[in-house]
RODRENSE-208292 format. One record per residue (C-alpha): residue number from 1; chain; z, y, x; residue in one letter. Coordinates in Angstrom, 1 decimal, padded with zeros to 4 digits, always signed. Layout:
# residues N
rec k = NUM; c = A; w = Z; v = Y; u = X; r = a
...
END
This chain:
# residues 375
rec k = 1; c = A; w = +259.0; v = +020.8; u = +041.6; r = m
rec k = 2; c = A; w = +256.8; v = +019.3; u = +044.3; r = h
rec k = 3; c = A; w = +253.3; v = +018.1; u = +043.5; r = t
rec k = 4; c = A; w = +253.1; v = +014.4; u = +044.4; r = r
rec k = 5; c = A; w = +250.0; v = +013.1; u = +046.2; r = i
rec k = 6; c = A; w = +249.9; v = +010.1; u = +043.7; r = l
rec k = 7; c = A; w = +249.4; v = +012.5; u = +040.8; r = n
rec k = 8; c = A; w = +245.7; v = +012.9; u = +041.7; r = k
rec k = 9; c = A; w = +245.3; v = +009.2; u = +042.3; r = l
rec k = 10; c = A; w = +246.8; v = +008.2; u = +039.0; r = l
rec k = 11; c = A; w = +244.6; v = +010.7; u = +037.2; r = h
rec k = 12; c = A; w = +241.6; v = +009.2; u = +038.8; r = s
rec k = 13; c = A; w = +242.3; v = +005.8; u = +037.2; r = w
rec k = 14; c = A; w = +243.1; v = +007.0; u = +033.7; r = m
rec k = 15; c = A; w = +241.2; v = +005.5; u = +030.8; r = n
rec k = 16; c = A; w = +239.4; v = +002.8; u = +032.9; r = k
rec k = 17; c = A; w = +240.8; v = -000.2; u = +031.1; r = g
rec k = 18; c = A; w = +243.6; v = -000.8; u = +033.6; r = k
rec k = 19; c = A; w = +247.4; v = -000.8; u = +033.3; r = v
rec k = 20; c = A; w = +248.7; v = +001.7; u = +035.8; r = l
rec k = 21; c = A; w = +251.8; v = +000.4; u = +037.5; r = l
rec k = 22; c = A; w = +253.9; v = +002.9; u = +039.4; r = l
rec k = 23; c = A; w = +256.6; v = +001.1; u = +041.5; r = i
rec k = 24; c = A; w = +259.2; v = +002.3; u = +043.9; r = g
rec k = 25; c = A; w = +263.0; v = +002.4; u = +044.4; r = a
rec k = 26; c = A; w = +265.1; v = +004.2; u = +041.9; r = r
rec k = 27; c = A; w = +265.6; v = +007.9; u = +042.4; r = q
rec k = 28; c = A; w = +262.3; v = +008.5; u = +044.2; r = v
rec k = 29; c = A; w = +260.8; v = +010.4; u = +041.3; r = g
rec k = 30; c = A; w = +258.7; v = +008.0; u = +039.3; r = k
rec k = 31; c = A; w = +259.8; v = +009.3; u = +035.9; r = t
rec k = 32; c = A; w = +259.5; v = +013.0; u = +037.1; r = t
rec k = 33; c = A; w = +256.0; v = +012.4; u = +038.4; r = l
rec k = 34; c = A; w = +254.8; v = +011.0; u = +035.1; r = l
rec k = 35; c = A; w = +256.5; v = +013.6; u = +033.0; r = r
rec k = 36; c = A; w = +254.9; v = +016.3; u = +035.1; r = n
rec k = 37; c = A; w = +251.6; v = +014.6; u = +035.0; r = m
rec k = 38; c = A; w = +251.6; v = +014.2; u = +031.1; r = t
rec k = 39; c = A; w = +253.5; v = +017.4; u = +030.2; r = r
rec k = 40; c = A; w = +250.5; v = +018.8; u = +028.3; r = n
rec k = 41; c = A; w = +249.8; v = +015.6; u = +026.4; r = s
rec k = 42; c = A; w = +250.9; v = +015.4; u = +022.8; r = s
rec k = 43; c = A; w = +249.3; v = +012.0; u = +022.2; r = d
rec k = 44; c = A; w = +251.8; v = +009.8; u = +024.0; r = l
rec k = 45; c = A; w = +254.8; v = +007.6; u = +023.3; r = v
rec k = 46; c = A; w = +257.5; v = +007.2; u = +026.0; r = w
rec k = 47; c = A; w = +259.5; v = +003.9; u = +026.0; r = l
rec k = 48; c = A; w = +262.5; v = +003.7; u = +028.2; r = n
rec k = 49; c = A; w = +263.3; v = +000.0; u = +028.9; r = a
rec k = 50; c = A; w = +266.8; v = +001.0; u = +030.1; r = d
rec k = 51; c = A; w = +267.6; v = +001.4; u = +026.4; r = e
rec k = 52; c = A; w = +268.7; v = -001.7; u = +024.6; r = h
rec k = 53; c = A; w = +266.7; v = -001.1; u = +021.5; r = k
rec k = 54; c = A; w = +263.5; v = -000.7; u = +023.4; r = v
rec k = 55; c = A; w = +264.1; v = -003.9; u = +025.4; r = r
rec k = 56; c = A; w = +264.9; v = -005.8; u = +022.2; r = e
rec k = 57; c = A; w = +261.7; v = -004.6; u = +020.4; r = r
rec k = 58; c = A; w = +259.4; v = -005.3; u = +023.4; r = l
rec k = 59; c = A; w = +260.8; v = -008.8; u = +024.2; r = t
rec k = 60; c = A; w = +258.3; v = -011.4; u = +023.1; r = n
rec k = 61; c = A; w = +256.7; v = -009.2; u = +020.3; r = p
rec k = 62; c = A; w = +253.8; v = -010.2; u = +018.1; r = s
rec k = 63; c = A; w = +250.6; v = -008.2; u = +018.0; r = l
rec k = 64; c = A; w = +251.8; v = -006.7; u = +014.8; r = n
rec k = 65; c = A; w = +255.1; v = -005.6; u = +016.4; r = d
rec k = 66; c = A; w = +253.1; v = -004.0; u = +019.3; r = i
rec k = 67; c = A; w = +250.8; v = -002.2; u = +016.9; r = s
rec k = 68; c = A; w = +253.8; v = -000.8; u = +015.0; r = n
rec k = 69; c = A; w = +255.3; v = +000.5; u = +018.2; r = i
rec k = 70; c = A; w = +252.1; v = +002.1; u = +019.5; r = i
rec k = 71; c = A; w = +251.0; v = +003.5; u = +016.2; r = g
rec k = 72; c = A; w = +248.1; v = +005.9; u = +016.8; r = t
rec k = 73; c = A; w = +249.1; v = +007.0; u = +020.3; r = y
rec k = 74; c = A; w = +246.5; v = +006.8; u = +023.0; r = k
rec k = 75; c = A; w = +248.9; v = +006.9; u = +025.9; r = l
rec k = 76; c = A; w = +251.9; v = +004.6; u = +026.2; r = v
rec k = 77; c = A; w = +254.4; v = +004.9; u = +029.1; r = i
rec k = 78; c = A; w = +257.0; v = +002.2; u = +029.6; r = i
rec k = 79; c = A; w = +259.7; v = +003.2; u = +032.0; r = d
rec k = 80; c = A; w = +261.6; v = +000.6; u = +034.1; r = e
rec k = 81; c = A; w = +259.6; v = -002.3; u = +032.6; r = i
rec k = 82; c = A; w = +261.3; v = -004.9; u = +034.8; r = q
rec k = 83; c = A; w = +264.2; v = -004.8; u = +032.3; r = r
rec k = 84; c = A; w = +261.9; v = -006.5; u = +029.7; r = i
rec k = 85; c = A; w = +261.6; v = -010.3; u = +029.8; r = q
rec k = 86; c = A; w = +258.1; v = -011.6; u = +030.2; r = n
rec k = 87; c = A; w = +256.8; v = -008.1; u = +030.8; r = c
rec k = 88; c = A; w = +253.6; v = -009.5; u = +032.4; r = g
rec k = 89; c = A; w = +252.6; v = -011.2; u = +029.2; r = l
rec k = 90; c = A; w = +253.6; v = -008.1; u = +027.2; r = l
rec k = 91; c = A; w = +251.2; v = -005.9; u = +029.2; r = l
rec k = 92; c = A; w = +248.5; v = -008.5; u = +029.0; r = k
rec k = 93; c = A; w = +248.7; v = -008.5; u = +025.2; r = l
rec k = 94; c = A; w = +248.7; v = -004.7; u = +025.2; r = m
rec k = 95; c = A; w = +245.7; v = -004.2; u = +027.5; r = v
rec k = 96; c = A; w = +243.6; v = -007.0; u = +025.9; r = d
rec k = 97; c = A; w = +244.2; v = -006.0; u = +022.3; r = n
rec k = 98; c = A; w = +244.4; v = -002.2; u = +022.5; r = f
rec k = 99; c = A; w = +241.5; v = -001.2; u = +024.7; r = s
rec k = 100; c = A; w = +241.5; v = +002.4; u = +023.5; r = d
rec k = 101; c = A; w = +245.1; v = +003.0; u = +024.7; r = v
rec k = 102; c = A; w = +246.1; v = +003.8; u = +028.3; r = q
rec k = 103; c = A; w = +249.2; v = +002.0; u = +029.4; r = f
rec k = 104; c = A; w = +251.3; v = +003.3; u = +032.3; r = i
rec k = 105; c = A; w = +254.5; v = +001.6; u = +033.5; r = t
rec k = 106; c = A; w = +257.1; v = +002.3; u = +036.0; r = t
rec k = 107; c = A; w = +259.3; v = -000.3; u = +037.7; r = g
rec k = 108; c = A; w = +261.9; v = -000.5; u = +040.4; r = s
rec k = 109; c = A; w = +261.2; v = -002.9; u = +043.2; r = s
rec k = 110; c = A; w = +262.6; v = -005.8; u = +041.3; r = a
rec k = 111; c = A; w = +259.1; v = -006.1; u = +039.7; r = l
rec k = 112; c = A; w = +257.7; v = -007.4; u = +043.0; r = e
rec k = 113; c = A; w = +260.3; v = -010.0; u = +043.6; r = t
rec k = 114; c = A; w = +258.8; v = -012.5; u = +041.0; r = s
rec k = 115; c = A; w = +255.8; v = -014.4; u = +042.1; r = d
rec k = 116; c = A; w = +254.7; v = -015.0; u = +038.5; r = t
rec k = 117; c = A; w = +255.6; v = -011.8; u = +036.7; r = i
rec k = 118; c = A; w = +252.2; v = -010.3; u = +037.1; r = f
rec k = 119; c = A; w = +250.1; v = -013.4; u = +037.1; r = e
rec k = 120; c = A; w = +249.1; v = -012.8; u = +033.5; r = p
rec k = 121; c = A; w = +247.8; v = -009.3; u = +034.6; r = l
rec k = 122; c = A; w = +245.4; v = -010.5; u = +037.3; r = t
rec k = 123; c = A; w = +242.6; v = -008.0; u = +037.4; r = g
rec k = 124; c = A; w = +244.1; v = -005.9; u = +034.7; r = r
rec k = 125; c = A; w = +246.4; v = -003.6; u = +036.7; r = q
rec k = 126; c = A; w = +246.3; v = -001.0; u = +039.5; r = i
rec k = 127; c = A; w = +249.5; v = -000.7; u = +041.5; r = t
rec k = 128; c = A; w = +250.7; v = +002.5; u = +043.1; r = f
rec k = 129; c = A; w = +253.7; v = +002.8; u = +045.4; r = h
rec k = 130; c = A; w = +255.9; v = +005.9; u = +045.2; r = l
rec k = 131; c = A; w = +258.3; v = +006.6; u = +048.1; r = y
rec k = 132; c = A; w = +260.8; v = +009.4; u = +048.8; r = p
rec k = 133; c = A; w = +259.1; v = +012.8; u = +049.1; r = l
rec k = 134; c = A; w = +256.8; v = +013.1; u = +052.2; r = s
rec k = 135; c = A; w = +256.9; v = +016.2; u = +054.4; r = l
rec k = 136; c = A; w = +253.3; v = +016.8; u = +053.3; r = a
rec k = 137; c = A; w = +254.6; v = +017.1; u = +049.7; r = e
rec k = 138; c = A; w = +257.7; v = +019.1; u = +050.6; r = l
rec k = 139; c = A; w = +255.9; v = +021.7; u = +052.7; r = y
rec k = 140; c = A; w = +252.3; v = +021.7; u = +051.6; r = s
rec k = 141; c = A; w = +252.2; v = +025.5; u = +051.9; r = k
rec k = 142; c = A; w = +254.1; v = +025.9; u = +055.2; r = k
rec k = 143; c = A; w = +252.8; v = +026.2; u = +058.7; r = s
rec k = 144; c = A; w = +253.5; v = +023.5; u = +061.3; r = p
rec k = 145; c = A; w = +256.0; v = +025.9; u = +063.0; r = f
rec k = 146; c = A; w = +257.9; v = +026.3; u = +059.7; r = e
rec k = 147; c = A; w = +257.9; v = +022.5; u = +059.1; r = i
rec k = 148; c = A; w = +259.3; v = +022.0; u = +062.6; r = e
rec k = 149; c = A; w = +262.3; v = +024.2; u = +061.6; r = q
rec k = 150; c = A; w = +263.1; v = +021.7; u = +058.8; r = e
rec k = 151; c = A; w = +263.2; v = +018.7; u = +061.1; r = l
rec k = 152; c = A; w = +267.0; v = +018.5; u = +061.7; r = p
rec k = 153; c = A; w = +267.8; v = +018.2; u = +058.0; r = f
rec k = 154; c = A; w = +265.4; v = +015.4; u = +057.4; r = h
rec k = 155; c = A; w = +266.4; v = +013.5; u = +060.5; r = l
rec k = 156; c = A; w = +269.9; v = +013.2; u = +059.1; r = v
rec k = 157; c = A; w = +269.4; v = +013.4; u = +055.3; r = h
rec k = 158; c = A; w = +265.9; v = +012.1; u = +054.7; r = g
rec k = 159; c = A; w = +263.6; v = +013.0; u = +051.9; r = c
rec k = 160; c = A; w = +264.9; v = +011.7; u = +048.5; r = y
rec k = 161; c = A; w = +264.0; v = +014.3; u = +045.9; r = p
rec k = 162; c = A; w = +267.6; v = +014.9; u = +044.6; r = d
rec k = 163; c = A; w = +268.8; v = +015.2; u = +048.2; r = v
rec k = 164; c = A; w = +266.1; v = +017.8; u = +049.2; r = c
rec k = 165; c = A; w = +266.8; v = +019.8; u = +046.0; r = n
rec k = 166; c = A; w = +270.6; v = +019.9; u = +046.5; r = n
rec k = 167; c = A; w = +271.1; v = +020.2; u = +050.3; r = r
rec k = 168; c = A; w = +274.7; v = +021.3; u = +050.0; r = a
rec k = 169; c = A; w = +275.6; v = +018.0; u = +048.4; r = q
rec k = 170; c = A; w = +273.2; v = +015.9; u = +050.4; r = a
rec k = 171; c = A; w = +275.7; v = +013.5; u = +052.1; r = s
rec k = 172; c = A; w = +277.5; v = +012.8; u = +048.8; r = l
rec k = 173; c = A; w = +274.3; v = +012.2; u = +046.9; r = l
rec k = 174; c = A; w = +273.1; v = +009.8; u = +049.7; r = l
rec k = 175; c = A; w = +276.4; v = +007.9; u = +049.7; r = a
rec k = 176; c = A; w = +276.2; v = +007.5; u = +046.0; r = n
rec k = 177; c = A; w = +272.5; v = +006.4; u = +046.1; r = l
rec k = 178; c = A; w = +273.2; v = +003.7; u = +048.8; r = a
rec k = 179; c = A; w = +276.3; v = +002.5; u = +046.9; r = e
rec k = 180; c = A; w = +274.9; v = +002.3; u = +043.4; r = n
rec k = 181; c = A; w = +271.1; v = +002.2; u = +043.3; r = y
rec k = 182; c = A; w = +269.6; v = +001.0; u = +046.5; r = l
rec k = 183; c = A; w = +268.8; v = -002.6; u = +045.6; r = y
rec k = 184; c = A; w = +271.0; v = -003.4; u = +042.6; r = k
rec k = 185; c = A; w = +268.0; v = -004.3; u = +040.4; r = d
rec k = 186; c = A; w = +266.9; v = -006.9; u = +042.9; r = v
rec k = 187; c = A; w = +270.4; v = -008.4; u = +043.1; r = l
rec k = 188; c = A; w = +270.4; v = -008.9; u = +039.3; r = i
rec k = 189; c = A; w = +266.8; v = -010.2; u = +039.3; r = w
rec k = 190; c = A; w = +267.4; v = -012.7; u = +042.1; r = k
rec k = 191; c = A; w = +270.9; v = -013.7; u = +041.0; r = n
rec k = 192; c = A; w = +272.3; v = -012.9; u = +044.5; r = i
rec k = 193; c = A; w = +275.9; v = -014.1; u = +044.5; r = r
rec k = 194; c = A; w = +277.0; v = -012.7; u = +047.9; r = k
rec k = 195; c = A; w = +275.8; v = -009.0; u = +047.9; r = p
rec k = 196; c = A; w = +278.3; v = -008.3; u = +050.7; r = e
rec k = 197; c = A; w = +276.2; v = -010.4; u = +053.0; r = l
rec k = 198; c = A; w = +273.2; v = -008.2; u = +052.2; r = l
rec k = 199; c = A; w = +275.3; v = -005.1; u = +053.0; r = d
rec k = 200; c = A; w = +276.3; v = -006.6; u = +056.4; r = k
rec k = 201; c = A; w = +272.7; v = -007.4; u = +057.2; r = l
rec k = 202; c = A; w = +271.6; v = -003.9; u = +056.2; r = l
rec k = 203; c = A; w = +274.3; v = -002.4; u = +058.5; r = t
rec k = 204; c = A; w = +273.1; v = -004.5; u = +061.4; r = l
rec k = 205; c = A; w = +269.5; v = -003.4; u = +060.8; r = l
rec k = 206; c = A; w = +270.6; v = +000.3; u = +060.6; r = a
rec k = 207; c = A; w = +272.0; v = +000.1; u = +064.1; r = y
rec k = 208; c = A; w = +268.8; v = -001.7; u = +065.3; r = q
rec k = 209; c = A; w = +266.3; v = +000.6; u = +063.7; r = v
rec k = 210; c = A; w = +263.1; v = +000.7; u = +065.6; r = g
rec k = 211; c = A; w = +264.1; v = -002.2; u = +067.7; r = s
rec k = 212; c = A; w = +262.6; v = -005.7; u = +067.9; r = e
rec k = 213; c = A; w = +264.6; v = -008.0; u = +065.6; r = v
rec k = 214; c = A; w = +265.5; v = -011.6; u = +066.3; r = s
rec k = 215; c = A; w = +266.0; v = -013.6; u = +063.1; r = i
rec k = 216; c = A; w = +268.1; v = -016.2; u = +065.0; r = n
rec k = 217; c = A; w = +270.3; v = -013.5; u = +066.5; r = e
rec k = 218; c = A; w = +270.9; v = -011.9; u = +063.1; r = l
rec k = 219; c = A; w = +271.7; v = -015.3; u = +061.6; r = a
rec k = 220; c = A; w = +274.2; v = -016.0; u = +064.3; r = n
rec k = 221; c = A; w = +275.9; v = -012.7; u = +063.8; r = q
rec k = 222; c = A; w = +276.2; v = -013.2; u = +060.1; r = l
rec k = 223; c = A; w = +277.0; v = -016.9; u = +060.4; r = k
rec k = 224; c = A; w = +274.2; v = -018.0; u = +058.0; r = v
rec k = 225; c = A; w = +271.0; v = -019.9; u = +058.3; r = k
rec k = 226; c = A; w = +267.8; v = -018.2; u = +059.5; r = s
rec k = 227; c = A; w = +266.2; v = -018.9; u = +056.1; r = e
rec k = 228; c = A; w = +268.9; v = -016.8; u = +054.4; r = t
rec k = 229; c = A; w = +268.2; v = -013.9; u = +056.7; r = v
rec k = 230; c = A; w = +264.5; v = -014.1; u = +056.1; r = l
rec k = 231; c = A; w = +265.1; v = -014.2; u = +052.3; r = n
rec k = 232; c = A; w = +267.4; v = -011.2; u = +052.5; r = y
rec k = 233; c = A; w = +264.9; v = -009.3; u = +054.7; r = l
rec k = 234; c = A; w = +262.3; v = -010.0; u = +052.0; r = d
rec k = 235; c = A; w = +264.6; v = -008.6; u = +049.3; r = i
rec k = 236; c = A; w = +265.3; v = -005.4; u = +051.3; r = l
rec k = 237; c = A; w = +261.6; v = -004.9; u = +052.0; r = e
rec k = 238; c = A; w = +260.7; v = -005.4; u = +048.3; r = k
rec k = 239; c = A; w = +263.4; v = -003.0; u = +047.4; r = s
rec k = 240; c = A; w = +261.6; v = -000.3; u = +049.5; r = f
rec k = 241; c = A; w = +264.7; v = +000.0; u = +051.7; r = v
rec k = 242; c = A; w = +263.1; v = -001.2; u = +054.9; r = i
rec k = 243; c = A; w = +259.7; v = -002.3; u = +056.2; r = f
rec k = 244; c = A; w = +258.7; v = -004.6; u = +059.0; r = r
rec k = 245; c = A; w = +256.1; v = -003.8; u = +061.6; r = m
rec k = 246; c = A; w = +254.4; v = -006.5; u = +063.5; r = n
rec k = 247; c = A; w = +253.2; v = -006.5; u = +067.1; r = a
rec k = 248; c = A; w = +249.6; v = -005.6; u = +068.0; r = f
rec k = 249; c = A; w = +247.8; v = -008.0; u = +070.3; r = s
rec k = 250; c = A; w = +244.4; v = -009.1; u = +071.4; r = s
rec k = 251; c = A; w = +245.7; v = -011.2; u = +074.2; r = n
rec k = 252; c = A; w = +248.7; v = -013.4; u = +073.3; r = p
rec k = 253; c = A; w = +249.0; v = -014.6; u = +076.9; r = r
rec k = 254; c = A; w = +250.0; v = -011.1; u = +078.0; r = k
rec k = 255; c = A; w = +251.4; v = -009.5; u = +074.9; r = e
rec k = 256; c = A; w = +254.2; v = -010.1; u = +072.5; r = v
rec k = 257; c = A; w = +252.9; v = -011.4; u = +069.1; r = t
rec k = 258; c = A; w = +255.8; v = -013.0; u = +067.2; r = k
rec k = 259; c = A; w = +258.5; v = -010.4; u = +067.0; r = l
rec k = 260; c = A; w = +258.7; v = -007.5; u = +064.5; r = s
rec k = 261; c = A; w = +260.5; v = -004.2; u = +064.3; r = k
rec k = 262; c = A; w = +262.5; v = -002.9; u = +061.4; r = i
rec k = 263; c = A; w = +262.3; v = +000.7; u = +060.0; r = f
rec k = 264; c = A; w = +263.9; v = +002.4; u = +057.1; r = f
rec k = 265; c = A; w = +261.7; v = +004.1; u = +054.5; r = w
rec k = 266; c = A; w = +264.3; v = +007.0; u = +054.5; r = d
rec k = 267; c = A; w = +266.4; v = +008.4; u = +057.3; r = n
rec k = 268; c = A; w = +269.1; v = +009.5; u = +054.8; r = g
rec k = 269; c = A; w = +269.5; v = +005.9; u = +053.5; r = i
rec k = 270; c = A; w = +269.8; v = +004.6; u = +057.1; r = r
rec k = 271; c = A; w = +272.5; v = +007.1; u = +057.8; r = n
rec k = 272; c = A; w = +274.3; v = +006.4; u = +054.5; r = a
rec k = 273; c = A; w = +274.4; v = +002.7; u = +055.4; r = v
rec k = 274; c = A; w = +276.4; v = +003.4; u = +058.5; r = i
rec k = 275; c = A; w = +278.3; v = +006.4; u = +057.0; r = g
rec k = 276; c = A; w = +277.0; v = +008.9; u = +059.6; r = e
rec k = 277; c = A; w = +275.8; v = +012.3; u = +058.6; r = f
rec k = 278; c = A; w = +277.0; v = +014.2; u = +061.6; r = g
rec k = 279; c = A; w = +275.2; v = +017.1; u = +063.1; r = d
rec k = 280; c = A; w = +272.4; v = +016.2; u = +065.6; r = l
rec k = 281; c = A; w = +274.2; v = +018.1; u = +068.3; r = a
rec k = 282; c = A; w = +277.1; v = +015.5; u = +068.2; r = n
rec k = 283; c = A; w = +274.9; v = +012.4; u = +067.9; r = r
rec k = 284; c = A; w = +273.4; v = +010.0; u = +070.5; r = n
rec k = 285; c = A; w = +270.7; v = +008.5; u = +068.2; r = d
rec k = 286; c = A; w = +268.3; v = +011.4; u = +068.2; r = h
rec k = 287; c = A; w = +265.4; v = +009.2; u = +069.5; r = g
rec k = 288; c = A; w = +265.9; v = +006.5; u = +066.9; r = l
rec k = 289; c = A; w = +266.1; v = +009.0; u = +064.1; r = l
rec k = 290; c = A; w = +263.0; v = +010.8; u = +065.3; r = f
rec k = 291; c = A; w = +261.0; v = +007.6; u = +065.7; r = e
rec k = 292; c = A; w = +262.0; v = +006.3; u = +062.3; r = n
rec k = 293; c = A; w = +261.2; v = +009.5; u = +060.5; r = l
rec k = 294; c = A; w = +257.8; v = +009.9; u = +062.2; r = m
rec k = 295; c = A; w = +256.7; v = +006.3; u = +061.5; r = i
rec k = 296; c = A; w = +257.9; v = +006.3; u = +057.9; r = s
rec k = 297; c = A; w = +256.2; v = +009.5; u = +057.2; r = e
rec k = 298; c = A; w = +253.0; v = +008.2; u = +058.7; r = r
rec k = 299; c = A; w = +253.3; v = +005.0; u = +056.7; r = m
rec k = 300; c = A; w = +253.7; v = +006.9; u = +053.4; r = k
rec k = 301; c = A; w = +250.6; v = +009.0; u = +054.0; r = m
rec k = 302; c = A; w = +248.5; v = +006.0; u = +055.1; r = n
rec k = 303; c = A; w = +249.6; v = +004.1; u = +051.9; r = s
rec k = 304; c = A; w = +248.4; v = +007.0; u = +049.8; r = w
rec k = 305; c = A; w = +245.3; v = +008.4; u = +051.5; r = i
rec k = 306; c = A; w = +244.2; v = +005.8; u = +054.1; r = r
rec k = 307; c = A; w = +245.3; v = +002.3; u = +052.8; r = p
rec k = 308; c = A; w = +242.8; v = +000.5; u = +055.1; r = s
rec k = 309; c = A; w = +244.8; v = +001.5; u = +058.3; r = i
rec k = 310; c = A; w = +246.9; v = -001.2; u = +059.9; r = k
rec k = 311; c = A; w = +250.1; v = -000.3; u = +061.7; r = s
rec k = 312; c = A; w = +251.7; v = -002.0; u = +064.6; r = y
rec k = 313; c = A; w = +253.9; v = -001.6; u = +067.7; r = f
rec k = 314; c = A; w = +252.9; v = -002.9; u = +071.1; r = w
rec k = 315; c = A; w = +254.8; v = -004.7; u = +073.9; r = r
rec k = 316; c = A; w = +253.7; v = -006.8; u = +076.8; r = d
rec k = 317; c = A; w = +255.6; v = -009.7; u = +078.4; r = l
rec k = 318; c = A; w = +257.0; v = -007.3; u = +081.0; r = n
rec k = 319; c = A; w = +258.6; v = -005.3; u = +078.1; r = k
rec k = 320; c = A; w = +256.3; v = -002.2; u = +078.5; r = r
rec k = 321; c = A; w = +256.0; v = -000.7; u = +075.0; r = e
rec k = 322; c = A; w = +254.1; v = +001.6; u = +072.8; r = v
rec k = 323; c = A; w = +256.0; v = +002.8; u = +069.7; r = d
rec k = 324; c = A; w = +253.2; v = +002.9; u = +067.2; r = y
rec k = 325; c = A; w = +249.6; v = +001.7; u = +067.1; r = v
rec k = 326; c = A; w = +247.0; v = +002.2; u = +064.3; r = e
rec k = 327; c = A; w = +243.9; v = +000.1; u = +063.9; r = l
rec k = 328; c = A; w = +241.2; v = +001.7; u = +061.7; r = n
rec k = 329; c = A; w = +237.8; v = +000.0; u = +061.4; r = s
rec k = 330; c = A; w = +238.1; v = -001.2; u = +065.0; r = g
rec k = 331; c = A; w = +239.3; v = +002.1; u = +066.4; r = k
rec k = 332; c = A; w = +242.7; v = +002.0; u = +068.1; r = i
rec k = 333; c = A; w = +245.1; v = +004.9; u = +068.3; r = c
rec k = 334; c = A; w = +248.4; v = +004.7; u = +070.1; r = a
rec k = 335; c = A; w = +251.4; v = +007.1; u = +069.8; r = f
rec k = 336; c = A; w = +254.7; v = +007.5; u = +071.7; r = e
rec k = 337; c = A; w = +257.6; v = +009.2; u = +069.9; r = m
rec k = 338; c = A; w = +259.7; v = +011.3; u = +072.3; r = k
rec k = 339; c = A; w = +262.7; v = +013.4; u = +071.3; r = w
rec k = 340; c = A; w = +263.1; v = +015.0; u = +074.8; r = n
rec k = 341; c = A; w = +260.4; v = +017.7; u = +075.2; r = t
rec k = 342; c = A; w = +261.4; v = +018.5; u = +078.8; r = l
rec k = 343; c = A; w = +259.9; v = +015.4; u = +080.3; r = k
rec k = 344; c = A; w = +256.1; v = +014.8; u = +080.8; r = n
rec k = 345; c = A; w = +255.7; v = +011.7; u = +078.7; r = h
rec k = 346; c = A; w = +252.6; v = +009.5; u = +078.5; r = k
rec k = 347; c = A; w = +251.5; v = +006.4; u = +076.7; r = v
rec k = 348; c = A; w = +252.2; v = +003.4; u = +078.8; r = s
rec k = 349; c = A; w = +249.5; v = +002.8; u = +081.4; r = r
rec k = 350; c = A; w = +249.8; v = -000.9; u = +080.9; r = a
rec k = 351; c = A; w = +248.5; v = -000.3; u = +077.4; r = f
rec k = 352; c = A; w = +245.7; v = +002.1; u = +078.3; r = t
rec k = 353; c = A; w = +244.5; v = -000.3; u = +081.0; r = n
rec k = 354; c = A; w = +244.1; v = -003.0; u = +078.4; r = l
rec k = 355; c = A; w = +242.7; v = -000.6; u = +075.7; r = y
rec k = 356; c = A; w = +240.7; v = +002.0; u = +077.6; r = a
rec k = 357; c = A; w = +238.9; v = +003.3; u = +074.6; r = d
rec k = 358; c = A; w = +242.1; v = +003.9; u = +072.6; r = a
rec k = 359; c = A; w = +243.1; v = +007.4; u = +071.6; r = d
rec k = 360; c = A; w = +246.6; v = +008.2; u = +072.7; r = t
rec k = 361; c = A; w = +249.1; v = +010.9; u = +071.9; r = e
rec k = 362; c = A; w = +252.8; v = +011.7; u = +072.6; r = v
rec k = 363; c = A; w = +254.6; v = +013.0; u = +069.4; r = i
rec k = 364; c = A; w = +257.5; v = +015.3; u = +070.0; r = t
rec k = 365; c = A; w = +259.7; v = +017.7; u = +067.9; r = p
rec k = 366; c = A; w = +257.3; v = +020.5; u = +068.9; r = e
rec k = 367; c = A; w = +254.0; v = +018.9; u = +067.8; r = n
rec k = 368; c = A; w = +254.9; v = +016.3; u = +065.1; r = f
rec k = 369; c = A; w = +253.6; v = +018.1; u = +062.0; r = a
rec k = 370; c = A; w = +250.0; v = +017.0; u = +062.1; r = s
rec k = 371; c = A; w = +251.0; v = +013.4; u = +062.8; r = f
rec k = 372; c = A; w = +253.6; v = +013.2; u = +060.1; r = a
rec k = 373; c = A; w = +251.4; v = +014.9; u = +057.5; r = l
rec k = 374; c = A; w = +248.7; v = +012.4; u = +058.1; r = g
rec k = 375; c = A; w = +246.0; v = +014.5; u = +059.8; r = d
END
C-alpha cells in the first residue's frame, strides 16, 4: 500500500461544506485511496454506481428518497458517479439539503466531458485529479540512488498501481488496461461510433510522443477533418491518456507559439498502444521514453503540490529547442532531458540568450530523482 499525496489534501477539505470530487482514469487507485483514507470510519455509507440498483435509486430521486438512502450517516461516498444520470443535480440536492453530511464522489474521466454536468454544482465542489502512482509515492523512503535503479522498469511499464504491484505480469496487465479500460467510459458518454479511429489516432500519437504535433498532418493521415482530430484529442486528454503542452514565448516574431506537443500520462500505456514492452537494451526510443516519464512525473507533482506552475516547451523559428520550461510567479526554469550521460549537454544558448535570468538544468538518468519527485 502506497500513501497517496492526495490523501492529505482530501483530509484538509473534509467537513467544509463542499462535495469532494476525485477524478481520474479507471485503475489509477481512486477507490483504494478512499478506502484507505476512511478505513477507521464507521459512520459512512459507500454507494457503487457501477451497480444497477444503486444507479436506479439515485436517478432523479426526491429529497425523501435521498434521506432514506443516507440515513444517519455523516459520510457518503459515491463511486463512479458518472454512471448516474443528472448526477450534478443529485449532488446539488445532497449538499444543499444535508449540510451536516460530507459527500465524496469518484468518477472516471467521462465526468469532465460534459459541459453542463457540473453546472448545478458551481461553487459547491472541490475537484482533485488522481493519476497513476508517482515515483514520489512509490519510493518515498528510498534514496535518489535507489530510485535510479528502478528507472528501467518505469520507462517501459509506467506506474499504474496494479502494474507496479505485479511486475511479473506487467505487460499483460497493461495490454488489458489499454484494451478494456483506457477511454471506454468516454466512448459511451460521447456516443462515439468509430472507436477504431480513436485507436488509430492514439497509435500515431504514441509514435510521436514528445514531438510537435500538426493537426492537419494527423487529419491527412487519418483521412478525416481537422475538427474531428481536435475533438478526439480532447477526448483523449479528458480521459487522462494524454496531455498537450503549449509553446512558451514572449516574442512571437522569433519563437514558435501555435504548435503543441503530446505526452502520455503513463509510459506503460504508451508502450501498450504500440505493443512494445521490449527490454531497453533492444530499443531505440530511450530518449522519448525518458523525456515522457520525466515530464509526466513533474506534471503529476505540480498538479498536487504546486498547481500555480505553468508548463511549456520552447522552440525558436530556427528549430532550436528546450524540452521543458516552467513559469512560476514570473520565474523561468528550463530543463533538457538527455538519456546519454556521456556527452556534456547544455540548455540551448539561443534560449539562455533570450532569458538570461532563467534557471537551467540538464536532467539525465543519473540525476533525475529530485526533478521527478518535484523538489
